[in-house]
C-alpha positions, 0 to 999 in steps of 0.5 A, spaced: 853 419 846 849 425 850 847 431 847 840 434 848 839 430 855 846 431 857 847 429 864 853 426 869 850 419 868 850 419 861 857 422 860 859 416 865 856 411 861 858 414 854 866 414 857 865 407 859 863 405 852 868 409 848 874 406 853 871 399 851 870 401 843 877 404 843 880 397 845 877 394 839 878 399 834 883 395 830 877 391 828 873 396 826 871 398 819 873 405 816 866 407 817 866 405 824 872 408 825 869 415 822 863 414 827 868 413 833 872 419 831 865 423 831 863 420 838 870 422 841 869 429 839 862 429 842 864 426 848 870 431 849 865 437 848 860 434 853 866 434 858 868 441 857 861 443 857 860 440 864 867 443 866 865 450 864 858 450 867 861 447 874 867 453 874 862 458 873 857 456 878 863 455 883 867 461 882 862 466 881 858 468 888 851 470 888 853 477 887 857 475 881 864 476 884 870 471 884 870 467 890 877 465 889 882 470 888 888 465 886 883 462 881 887 460 875 883 462 868 887 458 863 884 452 863 877 455 863 879 459 857 882 453 853 875 449 854 871 455 853 875 456 846 874 449 844 866 450 845 866 456 841 869 452 835 865 446 836 859 448 840 858 455 838 850 455 840 852 453 847 858 457 848 854 463 846 849 462 851 854 463 857 859 468 853 857 473 858 859 470 864 865 467 861 867 474 859 866 476 866 870 471 870 876 472 865 875 480 866 875 479 874 881 474 874 885 479 870 882 485 874 884 482 881 891 480 878 892 488 876 889 490 883 895 486 887 900 488 882 898 496 884 898 494 891 904 490 892 911 494 892 912 501 891 906 505 889 906 507 881 900 511 878 900 507 872 899 500 875 893 504 879 890 506 873 891 499 870 887 496 876 882 501 876 880 501 868 880 493 869 875 494 875 871 498 871 871 494 865 868 488 870 862 493 871 859 489 877 857 494 883 859 489 888 866 488 885 867 495 884 865 496 892 870 490 894 876 492 889 876 500 888 877 501 896 883 496 895 887 502 891 886 507 896 893 505 900 897 505 894 894 512 892 896 515 899 903 513 898 903 517 891 906 524 891 901 529 893 899 532 886 898 525 883 894 523 889 889 528 887 889 526 880 888 519 882 882 521 887 878 524 882 879 518 878 877 514 883 871 518 885 869 518 877 869 510 878 864 510 883 869 508 889 864 508 895 868 513 899 868 518 894 866 523 898 872 524 902 876 522 896 873 528 892 875 533 898 882 530 897 882 532 890 879 539 891 885 541 896 890 540 890 886 541 884 891 547 882 897 542 882 893 537 878 892 541 873 899 543 872 902 536 872 896 533 868 898 539 862 906 537 863 904 530 862 900 531 856 906 535 853 911 530 854 906 524 851 905 528 845 913 529 844 914 522 845 908 520 840 912 524 835 918 519 834 918 515 828 923 510 825 925 507 819 929 501 816 931 494 819 936 492 823 941 486 823 941 479 827 946 474 828 943 469 833 949 464 833 953 470 836 948 472 841 949 480 838 944 485 836 943 492 834 938 493 839 934 499 841 931 504 836 938 504 832 935 498 829 930 502 825 935 507 823 935 512 828 939 513 835 937 509 841 932 513 845 933 514 852 928 511 856 924 515 861 923 512 868 916 509 865 912 508 859 906 504 856 904 505 849 897 502 850 897 497 845 890 494 844 888 487 846 886 481 841 884 475 844 887 468 840 881 464 844 876 469 841 878 467 834 878 460 835 886 459 835 888 456 841 895 456 838 895 463 835 899 467 840 904 469 835 899 472 830 895 475 835 901 478 838 903 481 831 897 484 829 896 487 836 903 491 835 901 492 827 894 495 829 898 500 834 903 502 829 897 503 824 898 497 819 893 492 817 888 496 820 882 493 816 884 486 818 881 481 823 885 476 827 881 470 823 883 474 816 891 475 818 892 468 820 890 466 813 896 470 811 901 466 816 906 462 812 905 454 814 911 450 814 909 443 811 915 440 814 913 443 821 920 447 822 918 453 825 924 457 823 921 456 816 914 457 818 908 455 822 908 448 824 901 445 824 895 449 825 893 455 830 886 452 830 887 446 834 893 442 838 897 437 834 900 431 837 908 431 835 908 437 832 911 444 834 906 449 833 910 455 833 913 460 828 920 463 829 923 470 828 926 468 821 920 466 818 915 471 822 919 477 821 919 477 813 911 475 814 910 481 818 914 486 814 909 485 809 904 489 813 909 494 816 916 495 819 918 489 823 926 488 825 928 482 828 932 484 834 933 477 837 938 476 842 937 483 845 938 484 852 932 487 856 934 494 856 934 493 848 927 491 848 926 497 853 929 502 848 925 500 842 918 501 847 921 508 849 922 509 841 914 508 840 915 501 838 912 495 841 916 488 841 913 481 840 917 477 845 917 469 845 917 467 853 914 461 857 907 460 858 905 463 865 913 465 865 914 458 868 920 454 867 921 451 860 919 444 858 924 442 853 923 437 847 927 435 841 924 435 834 927 433 827 929 441 826 932 441 833 930 443 840 924 447 842 920 449 848 913 445 849 910 451 853 913 457 849 908 463 849 908 469 845 906 476 847 907 483 846 911 488 850 908 495 850 911 498 857 915 498 862 917 502 869 922 501 874 921 494 876 916 491 871 914 490 864 907 491 861 905 485 857 899 485 852 898 477 852 893 474 847 891 469 852 891 472 858 890 480 857 894 486 859 898 486 866 904 488 869 910 482 870 916 483 874 922 485 870 926 479 873 920 474 871 919 477 864 927 476 863 928 469 865 922 467 861 925 471 855 932 469 856 931 461 854 930 463 847 931 471 846 927 471 840 924 478 839 921 482 833 920 490 834 914 493 830 916 500 827 912 505 823 915 504 816 915 498 812 922 494 813 927 495 807 929 488 808 927 481 811 932 479 817 933 471 818 937 467 823 943 464 822 
């Protein structure tokens, strides 16, 4: 198998050998089968090494800027995660470039969201922060100016506020931007202080207790009422600011449920000393593969024929051991928004990349093979803000989110206090 002297020719030869041996595997001894399995793993790693190297060479130009704005990052991230787990030394050597590519893809998606449709200050802030996180001058020079038109469509006081931020971010046109900021500095100060007061009042909201759910009837006590208080009246927009946790960085390509739970728990001040790796060790595993009873298989690798997920009936009591967790499955979109308005991030089961569901029948029932789990921590007039352990933070239209969520309508709200009782699905 190719190792130190890795080459395309060696890889092709190794693959031909593997195919030949595979046909004769019934005649192999146990020792030979074990060796063959190791060789298959080495071949798989070699393929992924070539894949990530080629992607980095093709997608990043000489200035380290993404060439193809429509590039899909998921396959690359999956390959890189595999290498982190199986070829850590090589993965570490390209980690900086891999991280750069991932950040640029996500930043561009946020720029597109900020510059499409009605201008929104929160979307612009998200896009600017993502551009700055890339920290490549050529990338900033290319994408910061794209926010200018969106800024011009904001109210005057917000324009001035955005202008200052844009100048601080290093926009090439900062001279004219600073001039615009100066013209409205007084109104910015007033608006900023009002926003700070409102944010402080919002963050004082606390809730207790647990809600109830009957999945068969599809009814639920959604909103803040699930946590023992009256439902919060949602403002026009709100983003809690849940911090992203990468499932791939932890070597858990199937660990989106745990990563989303820990994102939400950390935001509420729970399990603060736990990493995703340590949190995953506490997750209940279903020996029979039934996700209603625990996680099927392992979060660290794809297991054929096993539904690798955990549903709210088992997820809720597990997470409730660390902080407030209420099973609000069956809630409509406005129920999720009410929870966020009350300061509670919501863990939601959706489909990967918000595509149509791929249903499959298992011993325990029907499941969606392309299911995914994310944390929902914000909303505005037409979008939901997502903290996705696979793809980072982004905005998604309410229609697209609701369609992907409505296939299962599984959701768990994470609140301030420990849940009084576990909630199970019928």
